[in-house]
N, C-alpha and C positions, 0 to 999 in steps of 0.2 A: 621147531627143533627142541627148544627148552622144555616145552610141555611134554613131549614124548620122552626126552632124555630124563627128565625129573621123575616121571612115572617108572621107567625101567630101572633107574638108579635106586629108587626107593624099594622096588621089588627085590632087587638083589640084596640090598642091605637087610631087608626083612628076613629073607631066607637065611642069611648068615647068622642073624640073631636067633632064629628058631633052631638052627643046628647047634648053636652054643647052649641053648636051653635044654636040648635033648641029650647032650653028652652025659656019659656016666660019671657021677661025682666020685671023687677020691675020698675015702674015709680018712679022717684025721681027728686028733684029739684037740677039740676047740679050747680046752682049758690051758693048753701049752702054746697055742698059736694065736698070735695077736692079729686080729682081722685088720687089714689095711683100711684107711679112711676112704670112704666112697666119695668120688668126685662126680659132680653132675656131668653127664655126657653132653658134649657139644655137637649140635647138628652139623652134618656135612656142609661145607661151604658151597653155595650155589652161585652161578654166574648171573650177573644182572643182565636181563634181556634188553635193557634200554627202553622198554615200554613205560609209559607214564603210569600204568597200573601194574608194574612188575611185582611190587610187594603183595598186592591183593592176589595176583595170579599164583605166586609161590605159596601163599598161606592156604589158599583153596586146595592146591595140589597136596600139600602136606597133610591136611586133615582128611582128604579123600583116601589117601594111602593108608590111613589108620583103619579103614573099614575093610574087613576081610572079603566080603562079597564083591565090593567094587574092585579090589585088587585082582581077584580071580577073573572077573570080566575083562579087566584091562589086559591081563596076560593073554587072553584068548581073542583079543580084538586087534585087527591090523590098523595101520594109520589111516587108511582110506575110509574105513568105517567110522573111525573117531572123527575125522573131518566132516563126515556126512551126518553126524549127530546121533549115531546109534548108541554110543556109550553114554550120552547124556541121559537117556531114558532109564538107565540103571540107577539114577539118583534116588528114585522112589523106594529102592530096597536097601538103602544104607541105614545105619543105626540112628536111633533118635538123638543120641549124644552128638554125633557128627553133624546131623541136620541142624541141631540147635546152635552149634558153633559156627556153621556156615551162615545161618541167619544173622548171627552177631557180626561176623566179618562183613556181610553185605551192608548192614546198617552203618557200620563204621566207614565203609568205602563211600556210601552215598553221602554221608555227612561231610567227608573230606572233599568230595567233588563239589558239593554245594558251596562250601566255604571258599574253595579256589575260584569257582565261577563268579560268586558274589564279589570277591575281591577284584577280579578282572573287570567285571561290569562297572564297579565303582571307579576303577582306574581309567578305563576308556571313556565312560560316560562323563567323568569329571573333566576330560580334555576335549569335550564336544566331538568325540569320535563315535560314529554310528556303530553300535554293538551288533556283531554278526551272531544272532541267536542260533542259527542253524549250525554254525561251527561250534558253538558252545555245547549244543545238545549232542553233537557227534562224539563228544568225549564220554557220553554215557552209553555208547553202542555196545560195550562189552557186558552190560548188565541191564536188567529191566527196571528202569527207574520209576516206572508207573506203580510198581509194587516195591517200595523201599524197605519192607520189613522182613520178608522171608526169601530164602534162597531156593528157587524152584528149578525144574528141569530146563526151562527157557534160559535161566541165568547161566547154567553150565554150558548149554549149547552156544549161547552168545559168546561166552568167554573163550571156548575152544576155537570157534570160527574167527573171532577177532584177533586172537593171538596168532593163529595160523596165517591169516592175511597180512597182519602187520609185520611178522617175521619174514614172510616171503618178499615183502617190499623193502626189506632192509638193504639188500644189495643194490637195488635200483637207486635208492636215496643216497647210498654211499657213493655210487658212481657220480651222481650229480654234484655231490658235495666236493669230491676230489677234482672234478672238472672245474668248478668255480675256483678252487684253490690254485690250480695250475694257471688258469687265465689271469687271476689277480696277480700272481707272481710275475707273469710275463708283462702285464700292464705296468706294474711298478718298475720293472726294468726299463721299459720304454720311456716312462716318464722321467726316470733318473737320467737317461741319455740326453733328454731335451735340455737338461740343466747344465750340460757340459759344453765346453768349446770343442772345436774340431779335433784338436790333438788329443784331448782327454777322452773324447768319444771314441776315437779310433783305438786307443789303448784299452778302453773298457770292452769294446767289441772283440778285440783279439783275446783278452782274458776270458771272456765268456765262451768263445769257441774252444779255447784250450781246455777249460773245465769240462765241456761236453765230451771232448775226445778222451780226456783222462777217465771220466766216468764210464764211458763205453768200452774202455780197454780192460776187460776182466775175463776170467776163464769161462769156458762154455758152461751154460746153465742147462742142467738136465730137465727134461720134460716132467712136470709135477705128476707124481703118481705112477711113473713108469718104473720098469724093472731096474734101469740104471740108477734112477734117483733113490729108490728104496735100498738098493744094494750099497750105495754110498753111505746111507744112514746106518745100515747094518754093520758096515766095516768101521766107520769113523766114530759113530756115536755109541754103538753097542760093542765094538771091539771084537767082532766075529769075522770069520773067514768068508769073503764074498762067494767062494765056491760052495759053501754050505748053506747058502741062502734058502730059507724055507718060509713061504708066505704065511702059513698058519702060525709058526713060531714068532715071526715078525709082528703079526697082528696082536698076539697075546702080550708081547713085550711092550708094545706102545699103547695098549688099551689101559691107560694109567689108572682109571677108576674101576676097572674090572667088571664093567656092566655088560660086556659082550658087544659093544658098539664103539665105533670111532665117531665122536662128536666133532663139531667144528674146531674147537680149541685143540683137541688131540691131533687133528689133521694138520692144522697150521703149525704145530710144533715140529712136524716132519720136514718142513721146508726151511728150517733155520740154516742148515748147511748151505743150501743153494743161495739164500739171501746174503750170507757172509761173503760170497764170491763177488757180489755186486756192490754192497754197501758197507761202509766203515764210518762210524760216527765221528772219527777223528779227521776225516777228509772233508775239505771244503766243498768239493764237487758232489758229495753224496747227501741227498735230502732224506732225512729219516721219515718224513711224512710219505714220501714216495716208496720207501721200503715197506711200510705197513700196507700201503695200497697193493704193492706187488705180492705181499703175503696173502692178502685177501683174494686177489685175482687167482692165485694158485689154488687156494682152498675152494673157491667157487668153481673152478674148472674141474677139479677132481670130483666134487659133489655132483656136478652135471653128468660126468662120465660114469660114476660108480653107483650113486644113490638111485637105484632103480625105482623104488616105491615113493621117492620124493618126500621122505619124512625128516630130511635134514640130518639123518644118521646113516652111518655105513656099518651094516652088520657084517659078521664074519663071512656069511654065505655070499653077500654082495661083493665083499673084498676078494674072496677066492675066485668068484666068477670073473671079476675084472682082470685078475692076473693071468687068465688064459686067453685074453683078447689080443689081437694083433697090435692095438694101440699101446698095450703094456710092454710087449716084447720088442716092437719096432716103432717107437714113437717118432713123431715129427719134432723138429727143433722148436724150442720154446722162444717166443718173441717177448722180450722184456719191455718195460715201459718206454725206454728211450727209443725203441723201435715202433712203438704204437702211441702216437701223440694222442693225448686225452681229449683234444678238441679240434675242430676244423677251423679253417680260416674264416668261414662265414660265421661260426659261433663266436669266434674271437671278435669279429667286427661288431656283431650284435651286442656282445658283452660290453665293449668299450662305448658303444652308443648309449647303452643303458646307464653306464657309469657317468657319461657326460650329461645325460638328462638328469640324473640324480644330483650331480654337482650343480647344474643350473637351478634346479628346484631349491637346493640348499642355499645357493647364493641369493635367490629371490627372497627366500624366507629371511635371510640375514639382512637384506635391504629393508624388508618390511619391519623387522624387529628394530633396526636402527632408526627408521622413521618414527616408530612408536616411542623409542627411547628419547629421540629429540623432542617430540611433542610433550612427553612427560617432563623433560627437563625445562622446556619453555613454560609449562604450567607451574612447575615448581618455582621458577624464577618470579613469575607473576605473584604467586602466593608469598614468596619471601619479600617482594617489594611492598605488597599490601601489609604484610606483617610489620615491616619497618615503619611505614606511614602510620599505622595504628599505634605503634610504640611511641613515635614522635608526638602524635596528638595527645596521648596519655601523659607524656612527660611535660608538654606545654601546659596542660590543664593543671598538673601538679604544681608547676612553677607559679602559675597565676594564683592558685589557692594559697600557696605559702607566702606570696607577696601582698596579699590583700590586707589593707589597714583598717582597723576598727574605727567607726565614727566617733568624734569627740563627745564628751558628756555635755548634756544640756545645762544651761544656766537658769536657775529658778529665781524669779522676782515676783513682786506683787503684780497681780494681773495675769495676762496671758504669758505662758512660757516662751521665751525667745532664745534660740541658740545663739551663742556668742558670735559666730560667724555671720549670722543674719543681722545682728545688731550693728555691725560695722557697715554692712550693705545698706541698712536702713538710714544711717547717718549720711551716706553718700547720696542716696536718693533725696534726702531733705535738702542738702546743699544744692543739688541740681534744680530742685523746684524753686528755691529762693532766687537763684540766678535768673530763671525764666520770668519770675514775677517782677524782678528789678528791670528787666529789659522790656517788659510788656505791662506797664502799670494800668493801661486803659482796660485791659481785659481781665482785671481781678474780679473775681465773683464777690458779691456782698457777703459780709461776715455772717449774716444770718441765713445764708443760702443753705438749703437742705443738704444733709450729709450724703444723700443719694447721688446729687449732681457731682460731688467730688469723687465719689466711687466710680461714676461713669467716666470722668475725665482721666482717672488713673486706673484703668482696668488691670494694668500690669502689676501695680502694687497690690491690688486686691487679690490677684491670682497668686502672688508670691506670699500672701499671708502677712504683709508688712503693715505697719500703722499707716492710716490714711491721713490723719491730721495730727497736729501737735498734741491735741488733747488725748490722742490714743497712745502717746509715748509714755513711758514710765516716768515717775517723778525724778527730777534731776536732768532728764533728757529734754524736758520741755523748755527749761531755762536756756540750755545750750542751743536749742533750735531757735528760740526767740532772739538770742544774741546774734545769731548769724543773720537774721532778717534785718537787724538794726545796723549791720555793717554798711558803710558807704558803698 
């Protein structure tokens, strides 16, 4: 729809510009008239198609419209030939400037896609999720990514076919999205009822039924696209006499962009009066999401009835033909959303089972994450305990180091150096030896016994580095030791 509408809109705008250029100029004295400042012309606003390549699509269309040969071929080609790729072959005859710009647009789009896909791969691969490469490559279907440098006939053919297919699937995807919305709303209501006691649950059910009846109590809704529905717009919106209703005049009044077609937005605007009969944003019982779905249902119905060539546009000829049909003059009653539930009981049951499975999976993941958290906390506690033990050991070593006393200085005398503390020990050993000799006189060794025998008898003294005989003592100590031997 947007592809065709954009082309036709551009064609009409171009004709208007050419007519302005060919108008006869009015002679004036430029010395007396101040020329107004020229402001840059703003391009007409275009509706976002919702496609992930919407910007690329619109930029390609804009540049193709600048080529005169391509515009002429477009004007003489119907939508079916465009879908079959006949128009794409005319790309070989467009100007060099346009082709160069299309090449640049394609290179920018390829780089954009590569950046997005690389980011998605990094994100999914980083979470240990298997990357669906086929799904990623599908995003390149609207252009030939094997040739990322030049815009060729195949690129235009792919772009037209992809846009046509994606836009045709829009209504189907919208239906599924609305169905999920309605089922989730009902699911939430049921879950809320489970949290209430019997009395509150009964009150809530009564309130719910009351709101349903209040919403259904509205004036009769005219069949979308019927004579009665259009006459109501003619009278209330246009302020004209319904007896003077003229289909051609009506079409021209509501072809707001003047391109000779009713596009989807222009059709949807015709149903505002009918929707106001059913929905009021200030009412609790009226859901504005449902209102938009009702609007789209009406537009889809009219398109299916009137758009004979399926180009998602209603031409004046198609509109006039439809006004002569029986369905236009004597339509059936229109069933609104409350009369057509968006889902079946089986679909609701499957939806709730799916939600229950999702909740179970999430709960299991929560349990697993809690176990991992507990294990990490346990390991952290062990590390903290080890850290405390290490700190205590370090503190203990520091205390020992600070309490360590340096050894006393050595006393230097003639002969061998003897520490003071060792001198006292030596005197004690001498006294013990004298006592032993006093109690065992028979075992005294001869005075002229070799010194080696005395060393053998006192190995402990030798090992301690103490004097073995009186002669080994320093002067002064010998007399003291001798005096002790003479004691009774």
